C-alpha positions in Angstrom: 2.4 3.8 -3.8 2.3 6.5 -1.4 3.3 9.9 -0.2 5.9 10.4 2.4 4.8 12.8 5.2 7.5 14.2 7.4 6.3 12.9 10.7 7.0 11.4 14.0 4.9 8.8 15.9 2.1 11.2 16.6 2.0 13.4 13.5 3.8 15.8 11.2 7.1 17.0 12.6 7.6 20.8 12.9 9.3 22.2 9.8 12.8 23.5 10.4 15.5 25.1 8.5 13.6 28.0 6.9 11.9 28.3 3.5 14.8 26.8 1.5 14.8 23.6 3.5 11.0 23.5 3.6 10.6 23.4 -0.2 13.6 21.2 -1.0 12.6 18.3 -3.3 13.8 14.8 -2.5 15.3 12.7 -5.3 12.1 10.6 -5.4 10.0 13.8 -5.7 12.2 15.0 -8.6 11.6 11.7 -10.4 7.9 12.0 -9.9 7.8 15.6 -11.3 10.1 14.5 -14.2 7.6 11.7 -15.0 4.7 14.2 -15.1 6.7 16.5 -17.4 7.6 13.6 -19.6 3.9 12.6 -19.8 2.8 16.1 -20.7 5.5 16.2 -23.4 4.1 13.0 -24.8 0.7 14.6 -25.2 2.1 17.9 -26.4 4.2 16.3 -29.1 1.4 14.0 -30.3 3.2 10.8 -29.2 0.1 10.1 -27.1 -3.1 11.2 -28.8 -5.0 13.8 -26.8 -8.3 11.8 -26.9 -6.5 8.8 -25.4 -4.8 10.9 -22.7 -8.2 12.5 -21.8 -9.8 9.0 -21.5 -7.0 8.0 -19.2 -7.5 11.0 -17.0 -11.2 10.5 -16.8 -10.6 6.9 -15.7 -8.2 7.7 -12.9 -9.9 10.9 -11.7 -12.1 9.1 -9.1 -9.1 7.0 -8.1 -7.0 10.1 -7.4 -9.9 11.5 -5.3 -10.1 8.3 -3.3 -6.3 8.0 -2.8 -5.9 11.6 -1.8 -8.8 11.4 0.7 -7.8 8.2 2.3 -4.2 9.4 2.8 -5.5 12.6 4.5 -7.8 10.5 6.7 -5.0 8.1 7.6 -2.6 10.9 8.4 -5.1 12.7 10.7 -5.9 9.3 12.3 -2.3 8.9 13.1 -2.1 12.5 14.4 -5.0 11.6 16.7 -3.0 8.6 17.9 -5.5 6.0 16.6 -2.7 3.7 15.3 -0.5 4.2 18.4 -3.4 3.3 20.7 -4.1 0.1 18.7 -0.5 -1.0 18.4 0.2 -0.5 22.1 -3.0 -2.3 23.1 -2.1 -5.3 20.9 1.3 -5.5 22.5 -0.4 -5.4 26.0 -2.8 -8.1 24.9 0.2 -10.3 23.8 1.4 -10.3 27.5 5.0 -10.7 26.6 4.5 -13.7 24.4 6.2 -13.4 21.0 4.0 -15.9 19.2 0.9 -14.0 20.4 2.5 -10.6 19.4 3.3 -12.1 16.0 -0.3 -13.1 15.3 -1.6 -9.7 16.5 0.9 -7.7 14.4 0.0 -9.8 11.3 -3.7 -9.2 12.0 -3.1 -5.4 12.5 -1.1 -5.0 9.3 -3.4 -7.2 7.3 -6.5 -5.4 8.3 -4.9 -2.0 7.9 -3.7 -2.9 4.4 -7.0 -4.5 3.4 -9.4 -1.7 4.5 -7.3 1.4 4.4 -4.9 0.3 1.6 -1.2 -0.4 1.5 -0.3 3.3 1.6 -1.5 3.5 5.2 0.5 0.5 6.2 3.7 1.7 4.5 3.6 5.4 5.5 1.8 5.4 8.8 1.8 2.0 10.4 5.6 1.3 9.8 6.9 4.1 12.0 4.3 3.4 14.7 5.4 -0.3 14.9 9.1 0.8 14.9 8.4 3.2 17.7 6.6 0.4 19.6 9.8 -1.6 19.6 11.6 0.7 22.0 9.3 0.7 25.0 8.5 -3.0 24.6 12.2 -3.9 24.0 11.3 -5.8 20.8 13.8 -6.3 18.0 12.6 -3.8 15.3 13.5 -5.8 12.2 10.7 -8.4 12.6 8.2 -5.6 13.1 9.5 -3.7 10.0 9.4 -6.8 7.8 5.9 -7.6 8.9 4.6 -4.2 7.8 6.7 -4.2 4.6 5.7 -7.6 3.4 2.0 -7.4 4.4 1.7 -4.0 2.8 2.1 -5.9 -0.4 0.9 -9.4 0.1 -2.3 -8.5 2.1 -3.5 -6.1 -0.6 -5.6 -8.5 -2.7 -9.0 -8.6 -1.0 -10.8 -5.3 -1.7 -10.6 -2.7 -4.5 -9.6 -0.1 -1.9 -6.5 -2.2 -0.8 -4.4 -1.1 -3.7 -4.6 1.3 -6.7 -4.0 -1.6 -9.0 -7.1 -3.3 -7.5 -9.2 -0.3 -8.3 -8.0 -0.4 -11.9 -8.7 -4.1 -12.2 -12.1 -3.9 -10.6 -13.0 -1.2 -13.0 -11.8 -3.3 -15.9 -13.7 -6.4 -15.0 -16.8 -4.5 -13.7 -16.7 -5.9 -10.1 -18.0 -4.0 -7.0 -16.4 -4.6 -3.6 -18.5 -7.6 -2.8 -17.9 -9.3 -6.2 -14.2 -8.5 -6.1 -13.8 -10.0 -2.6 -15.7 -13.1 -3.8 -13.0 -13.6 -6.4 -10.0 -12.7 -4.3 -10.7 -14.0 -0.7 -8.9 -17.3 -1.2 -5.9 -15.7 -2.9 -5.7 -13.2 -0.1 -5.9 -16.0 2.6 -3.2 -18.1 0.9 -0.9 -15.0 0.3 -1.2 -14.0 4.0 -0.5 -17.5 5.2 2.6 -17.8 3.0 3.7 -14.5 4.4 3.2 -15.6 8.0 5.2 -18.8 7.3 8.1 -16.9 5.8 8.0 -14.2 8.5 8.2 -16.7 11.3 10.9 -18.8 9.8 13.2 -16.0 8.7 12.5 -13.1 11.2 10.4 -14.1 14.2 11.4 -17.5 15.5 13.2 -18.0 18.8 16.6 -18.8 17.3 16.7 -15.3 15.7 16.3 -13.3 19.0 17.9 -13.3 22.4 14.8 -13.1 24.6 11.9 -15.5 25.2 9.5 -12.6 26.1 9.1 -8.9 25.5 8.1 -6.2 27.9 4.4 -5.1 27.5 4.3 -1.3 27.1 2.1 1.1 28.9 -1.1 2.0 27.1 -1.3 5.2 25.1 -4.0 7.4 26.6 -5.3 10.9 25.4 -3.9 13.6 27.6 -7.1 15.6 27.8 -10.7 15.9 26.5 -9.5 17.6 23.3 -7.3 14.7 22.4 -9.9 12.2 23.4 -12.5 13.8 21.1 -10.0 13.8 18.2 -9.2 10.1 18.9 -12.8 9.0 18.9 -13.9 11.2 16.0 -11.1 10.2 13.6 -11.3 6.6 14.7 -15.0 6.7 14.0 -14.4 8.3 10.6 -12.2 5.3 9.8 -14.8 2.9 10.9 -17.4 4.7 8.9 -15.3 4.4 5.8 -14.7 0.7 6.3 -18.5 0.1 6.9 -19.3 1.9 3.7 -17.0 -0.2 1.4 -19.5 -3.0 0.7 -22.4 -0.5 0.4 -21.2 2.3 -1.9 -20.2 0.1 -4.9 -18.2 2.1 -7.5 -18.5 5.3 -5.5 -15.7 4.4 -3.1 -14.1 7.8 -3.5 -17.3 9.4 -2.1 -17.1 7.3 1.1 -13.4 8.2 1.5 -14.0 11.9 0.9 -16.8 12.0 3.5 -14.7 10.2 6.1 -11.8 12.5 5.5 -14.1 15.5 5.7 -15.3 14.4 9.1 -11.7 14.1 10.4 -10.8 17.5 8.8 -13.8 19.1 10.5 -12.8 17.7 13.9 -9.2 19.0 13.5 -10.5 22.4 12.2 -12.3 22.9 15.5 -9.8 21.3 18.0 -6.4 21.3 16.4 -6.3 23.6 13.4 -2.5 23.9 13.2 -2.4 20.2 12.2 -4.3 21.0 8.9 -1.4 21.8 6.5 -1.1 21.6 2.8 1.5 18.8 3.3 -1.4 16.5 4.3 -2.4 16.4 0.6 -0.3 13.6 -1.1 0.7 15.7 -4.1 3.6 13.3 -4.8 1.2 10.4 -5.2 -1.1 12.4 -7.5 1.8 13.7 -9.7 3.2 10.2 -10.0 0.0 8.5 -11.0 -0.9 11.2 -13.6 2.5 11.1 -15.1 2.5 7.3 -15.2 -0.9 7.2 -17.0 0.5 9.4 -19.7 4.0 7.8 -20.1 3.1 4.1 -19.9 0.3 4.3 -22.6 2.8 6.1 -24.8 5.4 3.4 -24.3 2.8 0.8 -25.0 2.1 2.4 -28.4 5.8 2.1 -29.3 6.8 -1.4 -28.4 6.0 -2.1 -24.8 2.7 -3.8 -25.6 4.5 -6.2 -27.9 6.9 -7.2 -25.2 4.2 -7.7 -22.6 2.1 -9.7 -25.0 5.0 -12.0 -25.7 5.5 -12.5 -21.9 1.8 -12.9 -21.0 0.2 -14.4 -24.0 -3.6 -14.7 -24.4 -4.3 -18.2 -22.9 -7.4 -18.0 -20.8 -6.5 -21.1 -18.8 -4.2 -22.0 -16.0 -1.1 -21.6 -18.1 -2.0 -18.1 -19.1 -2.8 -17.1 -15.5 0.6 -18.3 -14.2 2.4 -16.6 -17.1 0.6 -13.3 -16.4 1.4 -13.5 -12.7 5.0 -14.3 -13.4 5.3 -11.4 -15.9 3.7 -9.0 -13.5 5.9 -10.0 -10.6 9.0 -10.0 -12.6 8.4 -6.7 -14.3 7.4 -5.1 -11.0 10.8 -5.9 -9.5 12.5 -4.5 -12.6 10.6 -1.2 -12.8 7.7 -0.8 -10.4 4.4 -2.6 -9.8 2.0 0.1 -11.1 3.6 0.5 -14.6 3.9 -3.3 -14.7 0.2 -3.7 -14.1 -0.9 -1.0 -16.5 1.4 -2.3 -19.2 0.1 -5.9 -18.7 -3.5 -4.8 -18.5 -3.3 -3.3 -22.0 -2.5 -6.7 -23.6 -4.8 -9.0 -21.6 -7.9 -9.8 -23.7 -11.1 -8.3 -22.1 -12.7 -11.7 -21.8 -9.8 -13.3 -19.9 -10.9 -12.1 -16.4 -8.9 -14.7 -14.5 -5.8 -13.9 -16.4 -6.1 -10.2 -15.6 -6.7 -11.0 -11.9 -3.6 -13.3 -12.0 -1.6 -10.4 -13.4 -3.0 -8.3 -10.5 -1.8 -11.0 -8.0 1.7 -10.9 -9.5 2.0 -7.1 -9.3 0.5 -6.9 -5.8 2.3 -9.9 -4.1 5.5 -10.0 -6.1 7.1 -6.5 -5.6 9.0 -7.5 -2.4 12.4 -8.5 -3.9 14.0 -5.2 -5.0 13.7 -2.0 -2.9 12.0 -0.1 -5.8 9.5 -2.7 -6.8 6.7 -0.8 -5.1 6.5 2.5 -3.4 5.2 0.8 -0.3 8.4 -1.3 -0.2 10.6 1.7 -0.9 8.9 3.8 1.8 9.0 1.0 4.4 12.8 0.7 3.9 13.1 4.5 4.1 11.4 4.5 7.5 13.8 1.7 8.6 16.7 3.9 7.6 15.4 7.0 9.5 14.8 4.8 12.6 18.3 3.4 12.4 16.9 -0.1 11.7 19.4 -2.1 9.6 17.8 -4.3 6.9 20.5 -6.7 5.5 20.0 -6.3 1.7 21.1 -9.8 0.8 18.8 -11.3 3.3 16.0 -8.9 2.2 16.4 -9.9 -1.5 16.7 -13.7 -0.9 13.8 -14.0 1.6 11.7 -11.6 -0.5 12.3 -13.8 -3.6 11.3 -16.9 -1.8 8.1 -15.3 -0.5 7.3 -13.7 -3.8 7.4 -17.1 -5.6 5.5 -18.9 -2.8 2.8 -16.3 -2.3 2.3 -15.7 -6.0 2.0 -19.3 -7.0 -0.3 -20.2 -4.1 -2.5 -17.1 -4.6 -2.9 -17.8 -8.3 -3.7 -21.4 -7.6 -6.4 -20.2 -5.1 -7.8 -17.9 -7.8 -8.1 -20.8 -10.3 -9.8 -23.0 -7.6 -12.7 -20.6 -7.1 -12.8 -19.3 -10.7 
């Protein structure tokens, strides 16, 4: 899930077209607002009891603070060219060798997804990688698919990697260290499966015309002001990453402090970059609406359907059923409602079954364009950068990866359970 900032490779684009254009809502924004209105109507009409709605809002309050803060931090880091510097440096390190570049891009996208969450990879890293394709004369589709797939399949390791992880960690009472101890092998196996599929279907020699690419020039700050912003926002990101294993359940505090450091630097050195559009209101509206609508649907039949699909077996069979149900429903609707609907019917004592559901909803939503907002947004950036993604190829390769990564990741979960 994520917000869609209107931006170029270095930061938000200037607004054009006057007030009417500036405030025009996209189709996706209209859907999000409609979801919020539907949720409020559920509470107002009594379809969802107010006490239950209040409990849901108290549960997601810290999560919304975390997500809002980390998106602001990531957008300012991109404005300060943090991601551009890293992407160009990795391409230079690769020295024109596609295999080396492949490994470096996988590492970059995996680390970004893991420690700054999939929103950063989808919204900020995708356009940076696509922009890198031009000076390095690299086919853009492999870069796009690397960020699109790893935004989902590399989001298993830490609670901060995905909103669903934060919900699951809260449900099973695991801090970042405990969560990583459960999910490190599923993450490794999921990323390895993704690497295999990426190389075979998008990166190997037979799919491109050239043996080597052109290493680009490094991105350097133009003056002292840009240099200070680069190091300050980069340092804020590192501070947030270092705080993850320390702060426990208060991850939203670490994200807020890191974002505040970046905001303070820009307030002093580049105040015009601080606009209200930095706040991902679309994301916040979507999540609030979702946590009002899905519980209402669960009260009126959705829970029965999910229970029939998932069952309550605490063993391997129940884990694979939960993962399959989560992945399948994610590609029909979206991964966040799929997880929340599944979580409601998994018995509290079935910790592995819940984590298997989480694997299905994190790794599986790469088959249909709407399966996760990360997938949807990556495809939107491909469209705006004139990168054609053949839909039949996208669906078929995504289906193969979803099955392979989900099965191997759940197997890994059961091995270390």
